[in-house]
C-alpha positions, -999 to 999 in steps of 0.1 A, spaced: -246 239 -398 -281 225 -396 -309 250 -397 -342 238 -385 -375 253 -396 -399 265 -369 -422 236 -375 -394 210 -374 -380 225 -342 -414 223 -326 -419 187 -337 -386 175 -324 -391 194 -292 -425 177 -287 -409 143 -293 -382 149 -268 -406 162 -241 -427 130 -246 -396 108 -242 -394 114 -204 -426 95 -199 -411 62 -210 -401 37 -183 -372 13 -181 -396 -17 -181 -408 -6 -215 -373 -4 -228 -366 -39 -216 -397 -51 -234 -384 -37 -266 -350 -53 -260 -366 -86 -254 -385 -83 -287 -353 -74 -306 -335 -104 -291 -363 -127 -300 -364 -115 -336 -326 -117 -340 -326 -153 -328 -352 -165 -353 -344 -158 -389 -371 -181 -402 -402 -163 -393 -408 -130 -410 -445 -122 -414 -456 -105 -446 -488 -92 -461 -480 -97 -498 -510 -119 -501 -532 -93 -482 -531 -116 -452 -505 -119 -424 -485 -150 -433 -450 -163 -428 -428 -156 -458 -424 -194 -462 -461 -198 -468 -465 -173 -496 -463 -190 -531 -446 -162 -549 -411 -146 -551 -409 -122 -522 -380 -106 -504 -387 -91 -470 -366 -69 -447 -378 -64 -411 -369 -34 -390 -339 -50 -374 -323 -59 -407 -329 -24 -420 -311 -9 -390 -282 -34 -388 -276 -32 -426 -277 6 -424 -303 6 -452 -312 42 -458 -334 41 -489 -349 19 -516 -316 19 -535 -300 0 -506 -329 -25 -506 -324 -31 -543 -288 -42 -537 -299 -69 -514 -328 -82 -535 -323 -106 -564 -336 -92 -598 -341 -57 -585 -322 -26 -597 -327 11 -591 -315 40 -613 -310 74 -597 -300 98 -624 -323 124 -609 -323 119 -571 -360 131 -568 -373 106 -594 -359 71 -587 -366 45 -613 -370 9 -599 -367 -21 -622 -377 -56 -613 -368 -86 -636 -358 -62 -664 -390 -41 -663 -394 -5 -651 -400 30 -664 -371 53 -674 -394 82 -681 -411 109 -659 -430 123 -689 -466 134 -681 -481 106 -702 -461 77 -687 -468 54 -658 -445 32 -637 -442 -5 -644 -432 -12 -608 -458 -2 -582 -447 15 -550 -471 12 -521 -467 30 -487 -490 15 -461 -511 1 -488 -514 34 -507 -501 34 -543 -477 62 -552 -484 70 -588 -454 91 -598 -418 82 -597 -410 111 -574 -442 106 -554 -426 87 -525 -398 94 -501 -377 63 -494 -364 73 -459 -361 40 -440 -364 53 -405 -391 38 -382 -401 13 -409 -416 -20 -398 -409 -39 -430 -402 -36 -467 -415 -63 -491 -404 -66 -527 -428 -87 -548 -411 -99 -580 -431 -105 -612 -466 -93 -622 -490 -87 -594 -522 -83 -614 -548 -96 -590 -545 -82 -555 -524 -51 -560 -533 -17 -575 -523 -1 -608 -493 -7 -630 -476 -37 -614 -464 -54 -646 -429 -58 -633 -436 -61 -596 -444 -42 -565 -425 -26 -536 -445 -24 -503 -432 -2 -475 -450 -8 -441 -443 18 -414 -445 11 -377 -479 14 -360 -486 33 -328 -482 13 -296 -504 13 -265 -473 18 -243 -449 47 -244 -417 43 -263 -394 68 -280 -361 70 -298 -337 98 -305 -308 92 -329 -281 114 -342 -255 106 -370 -224 123 -381 -205 111 -412 -184 119 -443 -188 152 -460 -200 167 -428 -232 146 -428 -255 155 -399 -287 137 -393 -312 138 -365 -340 113 -362 -367 110 -336 -397 88 -328 -423 88 -301 -453 64 -297 -479 57 -271 -514 59 -258 -531 94 -261 -564 82 -246 -579 48 -238 -590 44 -274 -564 64 -293 -527 56 -298 -503 78 -317 -469 77 -333 -447 104 -347 -414 100 -366 -391 125 -382 -358 128 -400 -336 158 -408 -305 151 -430 -279 175 -443 -246 168 -460 -221 191 -477 -214 188 -514 -185 166 -526 -183 176 -563 -167 208 -576 -179 225 -607 -147 241 -621 -168 263 -644 -188 281 -617 -167 274 -586 -198 259 -569 -200 227 -550 -226 201 -560 -242 168 -548 -252 180 -514 -282 167 -494 -309 187 -476 -338 164 -467 -366 165 -442 -393 140 -437 -419 134 -410 -448 110 -405 -477 109 -380 -500 79 -373 -532 79 -352 -548 46 -343 -585 51 -333 -601 20 -317 -637 30 -325 -652 -2 -311 -641 -38 -303 -643 -47 -340 -637 -13 -357 -604 4 -362 -594 36 -381 -557 44 -388 -550 79 -400 -516 85 -415 -501 118 -426 -466 123 -441 -445 152 -454 -411 153 -470 -389 179 -486 -357 176 -507 -334 205 -519 -303 194 -538 -277 209 -560 -264 188 -589 -267 160 -599 -230 165 -609 -206 137 -604 -202 126 -640 -173 112 -658 -168 113 -696 -160 81 -716 -142 81 -750 -134 118 -748 -97 115 -758 -107 93 -788 -132 119 -801 -113 152 -793 -77 141 -792 -72 154 -756 -82 146 -721 -114 163 -707 -108 193 -685 -117 173 -654 -96 143 -663 -111 111 -648 -120 126 -614 -155 118 -602 -155 148 -578 -151 174 -605 -173 185 -633 -172 213 -660 -207 225 -664 -223 257 -677 -250 254 -651 -249 238 -616 -283 222 -618 -307 214 -590 -335 191 -578 -363 201 -555 -392 181 -542 -421 183 -517 -445 155 -510 -477 155 -490 -499 126 -481 -528 116 -459 -547 84 -457 -574 67 -437 -575 29 -433 -608 17 -418 -612 -20 -408 -644 -36 -396 -647 -72 -385 -682 -85 -392 -686 -121 -380 -663 -140 -403 -657 -111 -427 -631 -83 -426 -640 -51 -444 -612 -27 -453 -615 8 -468 -584 28 -477 -589 64 -487 -559 84 -496 -547 117 -511 -511 124 -522 -495 154 -538 -461 162 -550 -443 192 -564 -409 188 -579 -385 206 -602 -351 200 -616 -325 215 -639 -296 195 -654 -269 206 -678 -265 174 -698 -233 181 -717 -216 209 -698 -187 224 -715 -174 191 -726 -190 193 -761 -183 231 -765 -155 223 -790 -182 207 -812 -205 236 -806 -230 216 -786 -247 224 -753 -280 213 -738 -300 218 -706 -331 199 -695 -354 214 -669 -389 206 -657 -414 214 -630 -443 192 -621 -473 191 -598 -493 159 -594 -523 151 -572 -539 117 -568 -569 103 -549 -572 66 -543 -600 45 -528 -599 8 -522 -626 -14 -507 -617 -50 -497 -637 -79 -483 -620 -111 -471 -631 -140 -450 -616 -147 -415 -627 -183 -411 -602 -211 -405 -617 -233 -432 -600 -246 -463 -612 -217 -485 -597 -182 -482 -609 -154 -504 -603 -117 -510 -624 -94 -532 -623 -57 -538 -629 -25 -558 -602 0 -566 -606 37 -577 -578 60 -588 -577 96 -601 -545 115 -609 -540 151 -622 -506 160 -635 -493 193 -649 -457 193 -662 -437 220 -679 -405 208 -695 -379 225 -716 -348 214 -736 -326 244 -738 -298 246 -763 -295 285 -763 -259 283 -751 -251 269 -786 -260 304 -800 -237 320 -774 -209 297 -785 -215 311 -820 -213 347 -808 -251 353 -805 -260 352 -768 -293 372 -775 -308 343 -794 -329 315 -778 -334 278 -786 -357 267 -759 -387 245 -768 -412 242 -740 -440 216 -735 -468 226 -711 -486 193 -707 -514 180 -685 -528 145 -680 -559 134 -661 -561 97 -654 -592 79 -642 -589 42 -633 -613 16 -620 -606 -20 -611 -625 -50 -596 -604 -78 -583 -606 -111 -564 -585 -140 -554 -594 -173 -537 -572 -201 -524 -585 -236 -516 -567 -261 -494 -574 -294 -511 -556 -314 -483 -526 -311 -460 -503 -309 -491 -520 -293 -520 -534 -257 -524 -550 -241 -554 -553 -204 -560 -572 -185 -587 -574 -148 -590 -580 -120 -615 -584 -83 -619 -604 -63 -645 -590 -27 -650 -603 3 -669 -580 33 -675 -589 65 -692 -564 94 -699 -573 129 -709 -542 146 -723 -534 181 -734 -502 198 -745 -491 233 -756 -457 232 -772 -440 264 -781 -405 274 -792 -401 257 -826 -379 253 -844 -350 247 -821 -314 240 -830 -315 203 -821 -349 195 -836 -366 185 -804 -397 205 -815 -404 205 -852 -435 227 -850 -454 246 -823 -488 230 -815 -517 229 -791 -535 196 -788 -559 176 -766 -567 139 -768 -583 111 -748 -582 73 -749 -592 44 -727 -578 9 -722 -591 -22 -705 -575 -54 -694 -582 -86 -675 -551 -100 -657 -556 -135 -643 -535 -155 -619 -534 -193 -613 -512 -209 -586 -507 -245 -574 -485 -251 -544 -475 -283 -526 -463 -286 -490 -440 -316 -481 -442 -335 -449 -415 -312 -435 -436 -281 -446 -412 -271 -474 -431 -257 -503 -430 -260 -541 -452 -238 -563 -460 -231 -599 -478 -199 -610 -490 -182 -641 -498 -146 -637 -503 -115 -659 -497 -78 -653 -508 -47 -672 -499 -11 -676 -521 15 -694 -509 31 -725 -505 69 -728 -493 99 -747 -458 113 -754 -455 144 -732 -426 159 -752 -435 150 -788 -418 167 -817 -449 174 -837 -487 175 -835 -492 141 -851 -469 124 -826 -485 142 -797 -519 129 -805 -508 93 -812 -511 72 -781 -487 43 -774 -501 9 -766 -508 -7 -732 -481 -30 -718 -488 -66 -708 -468 -92 -692 -473 -129 -687 -452 -147 -661 -446 -185 -658 -428 -192 -626 -418 -223 -605 -401 -222 -572 -395 -237 -538 -391 -225 -502 -372 -250 -480 -360 -251 -444 -330 -275 -442 -304 -287 -417 -328 -288 -387 -344 -256 -400 -312 -236 -396 -309 -230 -433 -335 -211 -453 -333 -216 -491 -357 -200 -516 -354 -203 -554 -375 -193 -584 -372 -198 -621 -393 -178 -645 -401 -169 -680 -417 -135 -687 -433 -127 -720 -438 -90 -726 -460 -75 -753 -458 -37 -761 -432 -31 -734 -430 6 -731 -395 21 -733 -386 58 -732 -361 65 -760 -340 96 -763 -320 102 -795 -301 134 -787 -285 134 -822 -319 136 -840 -340 152 -813 -364 122 -813 -377 117 -778 -406 94 -773 -421 64 -755 -419 35 -779 -432 -1 -776 -417 -35 -784 -419 -71 -774 -394 -88 -750 -386 -120 -733 -370 -124 -699 -358 -157 -684 -342 -159 -650 -332 -178 -619 -333 -162 -584 -319 -176 -552 -318 -163 -516 -305 -181 -486 -301 -175 -449 -283 -197 -424 -278 -196 -386 -246 -211 -373 -245 -214 -336 -260 -188 -314 -245 -157 -329 -236 -161 -365 -259 -156 -394 -249 -160 -431 -270 -147 -460 -267 -146 -498 -288 -137 -529 -281 -145 -566 -299 -136 -598 -293 -147 -634 -313 -128 -659 -314 -134 -697 -334 -107 -714 -338 -95 -750 -361 -74 -772 -378 -96 -797 -394 -67 -816 -391 -29 -816 -411 -11 -842 -392 22 -845 -357 7 -846 -353 -30 -857 -316 -28 -847 -328 -30 -810 -340 -65 -815 -317 -89 -797 -304 -63 -773 -305 -67 -735 -333 -49 -718 -322 -16 -704 -311 -15 -667 -310 -53 -665 -277 -69 -654 -272 -105 -665 -258 -114 -630 -264 -98 -596 -262 -109 -561 -252 -102 -525 -235 -120 -496 -226 -113 -461 -227 -122 -424 -240 -109 -392 -224 -119 -359 -236 -110 -324 -215 -111 -293 -231 -113 -259 -210 -91 -235 -211 -86 -197 -241 -68 -181 -264 -78 -210 -246 -57 -235 -243 -68 -271 -220 -61 -300 -233 -67 -335 -212 -68 -367 -227 -70 -401 -208 -70 -434 -223 -74 -469 -210 -74 -504 -233 -65 -533 -225 -73 -570 -239 -62 -603 -226 -72 -638 -224 -48 -667 -256 -29 -673 -269 -8 -703 -290 23 -697 -307 25 -731 -325 1 -754 -296 5 -779 -271 -12 -756 -247 16 -762 -213 4 -748 -199 39 -743 -228 46 -719 -228 13 -700 -222 7 -664 -194 -17 -658 -196 -46 -634 -188 -37 -598 -190 -49 -562 -197 -27 -532 -186 -36 -497 -204 -23 -466 -201 -28 -429 -218 -18 -397 -209 -25 -361 -234 -17 -333 -230 -18 -295 -261 -16 -273 -272 -22 -237 -304 -27 -218 -306 9 -208 -314 17 -244 -281 32 -255 -269 23 -290 -237 33 -308 -231 23 -344 -201 29 -367 -207 22 -404 -189 23 -437 -204 22 -472 -185 14 -504 -154 6 -483 -132 -1 -513 -141 33 -528 -153 16 -560 -163 39 -589 -196 28 -604 -224 42 -625 -258 50 -612 -269 62 -647 -254 70 -681 -262 84 -715 -244 91 -748 -240 119 -773 -216 125 -802 -197 93 -794 -191 102 -758 -205 85 -727 -217 107 -698 -217 86 -667 -234 97 -635 -212 83 -607 -225 66 -576 -216 75 -541 -179 72 -531 -166 57 -498 -184 71 -468 -181 66 -430 -202 76 -401 -211 71 -365 -246 71 -349 -256 75 -313 -292 65 -303 -312 64 -271 -343 43 -266 -367 55 -239 
């Protein structure tokens, strides 16, 4: 049964009351817009170059998903976006700290001293921590995935790429939507949106989601159920038209997650090691854990986006504050390793606050030269308390009163400044030349108070209290040449660099390791591609080939046998081919496909030479998707829309050691969604995800010769009913 907080009840009630002001003519306007968008697959406007341009005009590898695609594909979160994007994977071992990887590069650590290699931006605001963004896809205008280093125009730590989520803006006419969903495992979801004019100069928009689902995993040790969902998110936007040339957009968002688990893990190689089957067999809906575990998160954010048009110059100022609190507890081995006397729990709590300020200037003239220049300021404070608890091992030996629980109480204060610019010159009707660059300064003040040594597994060799600071600087250039054919197809070649600051190990085993920083990460990307419209512009075909050269690639390594947990650096090379295609056949049928081939390897790795030659972690050699969307026009202006897609990912390793026992096998997931709607604003959708009920890994790790695999979601069905006003 869904229980609403007082605040949430009031918010939804306000939205529903406002719905009655919408008129049928406004609903018809929205339907007309939807029809127009669905009939033109070729024109998706993006802002990946900090200007509104067609996707076909941007000389870089970008995937874009507009609001209609997000709805019809039943894309609920960033993980669904990853499945439809070539070269993009997402690991979700801990549901509140997703780990995106683009072209083999990401961050598998949430340690206080680590940063992300893939930047996530929400309405142009950088979310610094892995858990610092909520990926609810309701009322989203567009999602853009920029592949490869974005070192000139985008903010911090985009060595691998960037994910940009653009939410829908307030409208100057009233519109509203109410949507309810019921699905597998008693899923109940309520979503609401209302938008319109508040005064002559102020428009507003509010959107909210409440989602609850029962658990589907049984813990046979505690008789508790795990892997439930309890999520709330809301967002408000106010658009102030201060004058004819001045606009201020104020955005506030809040989200909360409270989950039990993660649960849903299967054990590989158990019979070979222990000579018997595990207590849960091979069932993915049963676990045998000493502790149930949990994951909780709250995120707050507010930003102000001020734009001023001054003659032929546009000035933009984006000021933002974001805060997140999250905690988790995970029983890593459960009772599976009790016969060997091993047990381990990892728990942590973290608070992070960040303030960002970006100033941009860009020209608005229609001349051959376009330029953008800016200044970026960033400050982040993090406090994280983390423990690796093996006390149950004493209990297994008959001494439950003894503790083995090292604790790291670490803080990190990051200050970052950057100056950036990019200019593009149109030489003639065919040739364009772009030159850009970014100079970045990062400083980290780090402290750590580690207590509880010595523990049974050697995670903490000595208690210590340390503080340290270090700064890094980097200049990341970008050069692009692109050529437009007579039919306006585009070929491009680009060389770009990306950078991520170094840092400190937040759970170091001793004082010396705690005060030794790891190096900054740099990437150089060589890329060639084309974007073509063929067959009377009914076929869209984009392709890119690239070579990425990484120096000091940061990788979080965990050796549970020796207790060595650290962020280590090494060099790596990644070569790849990416394709995506869309075709419209007749009036109602649309076909789409993506494909990525990725050849990656470590070329050096200081702490373990055996890693050299291994595939980069979380990087499948082959991945892709394919599907179709068909729309029937029914009587009385009704429509029926069917979408089916298949996503594929080859074998994937979750550690730098390419440990086969903790690998994710290749798999394909089949999804489908059918939607009926009419001009009165009613909409009914029936969906199915993972229709073949394929078992697949969302994360894995190994210990004592066993593979512990965190399983992905099983087959689910659902039905949604929505009303537009």
